[in-house]
C-alpha positions in Angstrom: -1.3 12.3 -41.7 2.2 13.0 -40.2 2.7 14.1 -36.6 3.4 17.7 -37.6 0.1 17.9 -39.3 -1.9 16.2 -36.5 -0.3 17.8 -33.5 -2.9 20.5 -33.1 -5.2 18.9 -30.5 -5.6 20.7 -27.2 -6.1 19.0 -23.9 -9.5 20.4 -22.9 -11.2 19.9 -26.2 -13.7 17.1 -27.0 -11.1 15.6 -29.4 -8.4 15.8 -26.7 -10.6 14.0 -24.2 -11.5 11.3 -26.7 -7.8 10.7 -27.5 -7.0 10.2 -23.8 -10.2 8.1 -23.3 -9.3 5.7 -26.1 -5.7 5.5 -25.2 -6.5 4.9 -21.5 -9.2 2.3 -22.2 -6.9 0.3 -24.6 -3.7 0.4 -22.6 -5.7 0.1 -19.3 -7.3 -3.1 -20.6 -3.8 -4.6 -21.3 -2.5 -3.3 -17.9 -5.5 -4.7 -16.1 -4.8 -8.2 -17.4 -1.2 -7.8 -16.4 -2.2 -7.5 -12.8 -5.7 -9.0 -12.3 -4.4 -12.5 -12.9 -2.3 -12.3 -9.7 -5.4 -12.4 -7.6 -6.8 -15.3 -9.6 -3.7 -17.5 -9.6 -4.6 -19.4 -6.4 -8.2 -20.1 -7.7 -7.0 -21.0 -11.2 -4.5 -23.4 -9.7 -7.2 -25.1 -7.7 -9.7 -25.2 -10.6 -7.4 -26.4 -13.3 -5.0 -28.4 -11.0 -2.0 -26.3 -12.1 1.5 -26.4 -10.7 3.5 -23.3 -9.6 5.5 -23.4 -12.9 2.2 -23.5 -14.9 0.9 -20.5 -12.9 4.1 -18.6 -13.6 3.6 -19.3 -17.3 0.0 -18.0 -17.0 1.5 -14.7 -15.9 4.7 -14.9 -18.0 3.2 -16.2 -21.3 1.4 -12.9 -21.6 4.4 -10.8 -20.6 6.7 -12.8 -22.9 4.8 -12.1 -26.1 4.0 -8.6 -25.0 7.6 -7.7 -24.2 9.0 -9.5 -27.3 6.6 -8.0 -29.9 5.8 -4.6 -28.5 8.7 -3.1 -30.5 7.2 -4.5 -33.7 3.9 -3.1 -32.6 5.4 0.3 -32.2 7.1 0.3 -35.6 3.9 -1.0 -37.3 2.0 1.9 -35.8 4.6 4.4 -37.0 4.3 3.0 -40.5 0.6 2.1 -41.0 -1.0 4.5 -38.6 -1.0 4.4 -34.8 -4.8 4.4 -34.6 -5.2 1.7 -37.2 -2.8 -0.7 -35.4 -4.2 0.3 -32.0 -7.7 -0.8 -33.2 -6.4 -4.0 -34.7 -4.6 -4.8 -31.4 -7.8 -4.1 -29.4 -9.8 -6.6 -31.5 -7.0 -9.2 -31.3 -6.8 -8.7 -27.5 -10.6 -9.2 -27.1 -10.6 -12.4 -29.1 -7.7 -13.8 -27.1 -9.5 -12.8 -23.9 -12.4 -14.9 -25.0 -10.2 -17.9 -25.5 -8.7 -17.4 -22.0 -12.1 -17.3 -20.5 -13.1 -20.6 -22.1 -9.8 -22.5 -21.4 -10.4 -26.0 -20.1 -6.9 -26.7 -18.8 -3.6 -24.9 -17.9 -2.0 -25.6 -21.3 -4.8 -23.9 -23.3 -4.9 -21.0 -20.9 -1.2 -20.4 -21.3 -1.4 -20.5 -25.1 -4.4 -18.1 -25.0 -2.4 -15.8 -22.7 0.5 -15.8 -25.2 -2.0 -14.7 -28.0 -3.4 -12.1 -25.6 0.1 -10.6 -25.3 0.4 -10.3 -29.0 -2.7 -8.1 -29.0 -1.3 -6.1 -26.2 1.9 -5.6 -28.2 -0.1 -4.0 -31.0 -2.3 -1.7 -28.9 0.0 -0.7 -26.0 2.6 1.4 -27.9 -0.1 2.9 -30.1 -2.0 4.3 -27.1 0.9 6.5 -26.0 2.1 7.3 -29.5 -1.5 8.6 -30.3 -1.2 11.1 -27.5 2.4 12.1 -28.5 1.4 12.5 -32.1 -2.0 14.3 -31.6 -1.4 16.9 -28.9 0.3 20.2 -29.2 3.8 20.0 -27.5 2.8 22.3 -24.6 -0.1 20.0 -23.6 1.8 16.7 -23.9 3.2 16.5 -20.4 -0.3 17.0 -18.8 -1.9 14.6 -21.3 0.7 12.0 -20.6 0.2 12.6 -16.9 -3.5 12.1 -17.2 -2.9 8.9 -19.3 -0.4 7.6 -16.8 -2.7 8.2 -13.9 -5.8 6.7 -15.4 -3.8 3.8 -16.9 -2.1 3.2 -13.6 -5.5 3.0 -12.0 -6.3 0.2 -14.4 -3.2 -1.7 -13.4 -3.7 -1.0 -9.7 -7.5 -1.8 -9.7 -6.9 -5.1 -11.3 -6.6 -7.1 -8.0 -9.9 -5.5 -6.8 -11.8 -6.2 -10.0 -10.4 -9.7 -10.0 -11.4 -10.3 -6.5 -15.0 -9.2 -7.1 -15.3 -11.4 -10.2 -13.7 -14.4 -8.6 -15.7 -14.3 -5.4 -19.1 -13.5 -7.0 -18.8 -15.0 -10.5 -15.8 -17.0 -11.8 -12.2 -16.4 -12.5 -13.1 -16.7 -16.2 -14.8 -13.4 -16.1 -11.5 -11.5 -15.5 -10.9 -12.2 -19.2 -14.5 -12.1 -20.5 -15.0 -8.6 -19.2 -12.5 -7.3 -21.8 -15.0 -7.9 -24.6 -17.4 -4.9 -23.9 -14.4 -2.7 -23.0 -12.8 -3.5 -26.4 -16.0 -2.5 -28.2 -16.2 0.9 -26.4 -12.5 1.5 -27.0 -12.8 0.8 -30.8 -15.9 3.1 -31.2 -14.2 6.0 -29.5 -10.9 5.5 -31.4 -12.6 5.2 -34.8 -14.9 8.2 -34.4 -12.7 10.8 -32.7 -9.0 10.0 -32.6 -6.9 11.5 -35.5 -4.6 9.2 -37.4 -0.9 9.8 -37.2 2.2 8.1 -38.6 5.9 8.5 -39.2 6.5 9.4 -42.8 10.0 8.1 -42.5 9.0 4.8 -40.8 10.3 1.5 -42.0 8.7 -0.1 -45.1 10.1 -3.5 -44.1 8.8 -6.2 -41.8 11.7 -7.1 -39.4 10.5 -10.7 -38.9 13.9 -12.0 -38.0 14.3 -9.4 -35.3 10.8 -10.2 -33.8 11.5 -13.9 -33.7 14.9 -13.4 -32.2 13.4 -11.2 -29.5 10.9 -13.9 -28.6 13.7 -16.5 -28.5 15.9 -14.4 -26.3 13.2 -13.6 -23.7 11.5 -17.0 -24.0 14.7 -18.9 -23.4 15.6 -16.7 -20.4 12.1 -17.1 -18.9 12.1 -20.9 -19.4 15.6 -21.2 -17.9 14.6 -19.2 -14.8 11.2 -21.0 -14.2 12.6 -24.5 -14.9 15.9 -23.9 -13.1 17.5 -27.2 -12.2 15.6 -29.0 -14.9 17.4 -30.9 -17.7 16.6 -28.4 -20.4 17.2 -25.2 -18.5 20.9 -24.9 -19.4 20.1 -25.3 -23.1 17.4 -22.7 -22.9 19.9 -20.3 -21.3 22.3 -20.8 -24.2 19.6 -20.3 -26.8 18.6 -17.1 -25.0 22.2 -15.8 -25.0 22.8 -16.6 -28.7 19.4 -15.2 -29.7 20.1 -12.0 -27.8 23.5 -11.5 -29.5 21.9 -12.3 -32.9 19.1 -9.8 -32.3 21.6 -7.0 -31.8 23.6 -8.0 -34.9 20.5 -8.2 -37.1 19.1 -4.9 -35.8 22.4 -3.2 -36.5 22.8 -4.6 -40.0 19.2 -4.6 -41.2 18.4 -1.7 -43.6 15.1 -1.0 -41.9 15.2 -2.6 -38.4 12.3 -3.1 -36.0 14.5 -1.3 -33.3 16.7 1.6 -34.3 19.6 1.1 -32.0 20.8 4.7 -32.5 18.1 6.0 -30.2 20.1 4.4 -27.3 22.9 6.9 -28.1 20.9 9.4 -26.1 22.1 9.0 -22.5 18.9 10.1 -20.9 16.9 7.6 -23.0 19.1 4.7 -22.1 19.3 5.6 -18.4 15.5 6.0 -18.1 15.0 2.6 -19.7 17.6 1.0 -17.4 15.7 2.5 -14.4 12.4 1.2 -15.8 13.8 -2.3 -16.0 14.7 -2.3 -12.3 11.6 -0.5 -11.0 9.1 -2.6 -13.0 10.8 -5.8 -12.1 10.2 -4.9 -8.5 6.6 -3.8 -9.2 5.7 -7.0 -10.9 7.2 -9.2 -8.2 5.6 -7.2 -5.4 2.1 -7.6 -6.8 2.7 -11.3 -7.5 4.0 -12.1 -4.0 1.8 -9.8 -2.0 -1.5 -11.1 -3.4 -0.5 -14.7 -2.9 0.9 -14.0 0.6 -2.4 -12.4 1.6 -4.4 -15.4 0.3 -2.1 -18.3 1.1 -0.7 -17.1 4.4 -3.1 -14.5 5.6 -6.1 -16.5 4.6 -7.7 -13.6 2.7 -10.3 -14.3 0.0 -9.8 -13.0 -3.5 -11.9 -10.0 -3.0 -10.2 -9.1 0.3 -6.8 -9.4 -1.3 -7.9 -7.2 -4.1 -9.3 -4.6 -1.8 -6.0 -4.6 0.1 -4.3 -2.8 -2.8 -6.9 -0.1 -3.2 -4.7 2.6 -1.7 -2.4 2.3 -4.8 -5.5 3.0 -7.0 -6.4 6.1 -4.9 -2.9 7.5 -5.1 -2.7 7.0 -8.8 -6.2 8.5 -9.3 -5.5 11.7 -7.4 -1.7 12.2 -7.7 -0.3 10.7 -10.9 -1.3 13.8 -13.0 0.2 16.0 -10.3 3.4 14.0 -10.5 3.5 14.8 -14.2 3.0 18.5 -13.6 5.7 18.4 -10.9 8.1 16.8 -13.3 7.3 19.4 -16.0 7.9 22.2 -13.5 11.1 21.1 -11.7 12.4 18.5 -14.1 12.2 14.7 -13.9 15.4 14.0 -11.9 13.9 14.4 -8.4 10.6 12.5 -9.0 12.4 9.7 -10.8 15.0 9.4 -8.0 12.9 9.7 -4.9 9.8 8.0 -6.3 11.4 4.5 -6.3 13.0 5.2 -2.9 9.5 5.9 -1.4 8.3 2.7 -3.1 11.1 0.8 -1.4 10.1 2.2 2.0 6.6 1.0 1.4 7.8 -2.4 0.4 9.8 -2.7 3.6 6.7 -1.8 5.6 4.9 -4.7 3.9 7.2 -7.2 5.5 4.8 -7.4 8.4 2.2 -9.3 6.3 2.1 -12.8 7.8 -0.4 -15.3 9.2 -1.5 -12.8 11.9 -1.9 -9.9 9.4 -3.9 -6.9 10.5 -4.8 -4.8 7.5 -4.7 -1.4 9.2 -1.2 -1.8 10.6 0.5 -4.4 8.4 -0.9 -3.6 4.9 -2.4 -0.1 4.7 0.7 1.9 5.7 3.0 0.1 3.4 0.7 -0.1 0.4 -0.1 3.6 0.7 3.5 4.7 0.9 4.2 2.4 -2.1 1.4 4.1 -4.1 2.7 7.6 -3.3 6.1 6.7 -4.7 4.5 5.2 -7.8 2.4 8.2 -8.4 5.4 10.5 -8.1 7.5 8.5 -10.6 5.3 7.3 -13.4 4.4 10.3 -15.5 7.9 12.0 -15.3 9.5 8.7 -16.4 7.2 8.4 -19.4 7.7 12.0 -20.4 11.4 11.7 -20.1 11.6 8.6 -22.3 9.4 10.3 -25.0 11.2 13.7 -24.8 14.5 12.0 -25.3 13.4 10.5 -28.7 12.4 12.5 -31.8 8.6 12.9 -32.3 8.7 10.8 -35.5 10.0 7.8 -33.4 7.3 8.1 -30.7 6.0 4.7 -31.5 9.4 3.0 -31.2 10.3 5.0 -28.0 7.0 4.0 -26.4 7.5 0.4 -27.5 11.0 0.2 -26.1 9.9 1.6 -22.7 6.9 -0.7 -22.6 9.0 -3.7 -23.6 11.6 -2.9 -20.9 8.9 -2.6 -18.3 7.2 -5.8 -19.2 10.5 -7.6 -19.5 11.4 -6.5 -16.0 8.2 -7.9 -14.6 8.6 -11.0 -16.7 12.1 -11.8 -15.5 11.3 -11.0 -11.9 8.3 -13.2 -11.7 10.3 -16.0 -13.4 13.4 -15.6 -11.3 12.3 -14.6 -7.8 10.3 -17.7 -6.9 13.3 -19.9 -7.7 15.7 -17.6 -6.0 13.7 -17.6 -2.7 13.2 -21.4 -2.8 9.7 -21.9 -4.1 8.7 -24.6 -6.5 6.2 -27.3 -7.3 3.1 -27.0 -5.1 4.8 -24.9 -2.4 2.9 -21.8 -3.4 -0.1 -23.4 -1.7 1.9 -24.2 1.5 1.5 -21.3 4.0 4.7 -22.1 5.9 6.9 -22.4 2.7 5.4 -19.3 1.1 5.7 -17.2 4.2 9.4 -18.0 4.5 10.0 -17.0 0.8 7.9 -13.9 1.0 10.2 -11.9 3.2 13.3 -12.6 1.1 11.4 -11.7 -2.1 10.2 -8.3 -0.7 13.7 -7.4 0.5 15.0 -8.2 -3.0 12.3 -5.9 -4.5 13.2 -3.1 -2.1 16.8 -3.3 -3.1 15.9 -3.2 -6.8 13.8 0.0 -6.2 16.6 1.7 -4.3 19.1 0.9 -7.1 16.6 2.3 -9.6 16.3 5.5 -7.7 20.1 5.9 -7.4 20.5 5.2 -11.1 18.1 8.1 -11.9 19.9 10.5 -9.5 23.3 9.9 -11.1 22.2 9.7 -14.7 19.1 11.8 -15.3 19.5 15.5 -15.9 16.8 18.1 -16.1 16.6 19.8 -19.5 17.7 23.1 -18.1 20.7 21.5 -16.4 21.8 19.9 -19.7 21.5 23.2 -21.5 23.4 25.1 -18.7 26.2 22.6 -18.3 26.5 21.8 -22.0 26.0 18.1 -21.4 26.2 16.0 -24.5 23.4 13.4 -24.6 25.2 11.2 -27.1 27.2 8.5 -25.5 
């Protein structure tokens, strides 16, 4: 059925709770594997004898296929049904997780992580599009807030879950645990979630666009990780040419994977630019902090995971409130001050070193960071979706997710090189400690720039109406 026919679900009903549960479990599973691996990297490196570059690819192989194909996943959901593609992606993700858990060496693990990202690209945009298509308009901000909060918990709780599994079982279980979660997700989705689709969606598979997106992001990632290597300049050129070709193909294709006209809305474009900056910082902070705690602070995997629990608590209790605040006063203030608060928390984390004391060096900073994240997430998501027509909910969700993952992908690829890390130095406490401070300062700067961008470009709906602001650029 179309969105207009399905958009009758209320938030407090059994169907409404089922939609949020399925969407949260599915996207949360993908988010969990985007963060849980950070805690396991040191252990994986020791067990599989992996270099820093290979560990970066364990993280970035997943983000690469996820970010590159998530637009295709959104458009497939709009055409064939968001629930149907969501369920397919959940099964794909589960099978790839099994391969990750059985990987005998770094190369197989990296390949399995790439496949896992493909499954994430199918299920992630569908999770949010199911909410946008199923709920009545008045309940969407609160539903998105609940989804953001619960999904954010999955991302934030990843290091804790990973720590428990690594210390008491094996790093392989951080992937194998996805199998029962996938079964529960599929059962809920098949039984209770209504099917929605865009009646005007593309009937054409934009394979050229998808391949060019992979080439553009893949080339950039390779060039950053292997910077200084013989093939890095060629990868950079391939990336540039593929990026230009992608824009040309999407503009000229009759039914493109990405409708470039949605970027004519100034709010949509600005919100996604802010997403790129903030999620680049978020991905890099979690990458460096967990390794800093283990390599320099001599924390175990579980202790490093527990160190980030305040973020989980903030998301659990405050993310939905952040969505309600954004609905009441408009998104400009939460989207501007949220990243600045996150930047303040990041600066407080500069005190994490060899003599780290959790209560004074970690807890204040990670708590302030979590407060800023909870303030920002739901208003950002609501703004992106509100700026696009309902029938393009899958594409809008896919774009924002792709931008977020691309931000993390590029930051994790670029920052280690930028701060002087390479080879086996990630296991050297002296070398890693020297790089950590520079990385966190760079992340704080990205967050401040993201907040400033929101302040100068995002307008509340009532302000746009009063001032007569045109949204088309």
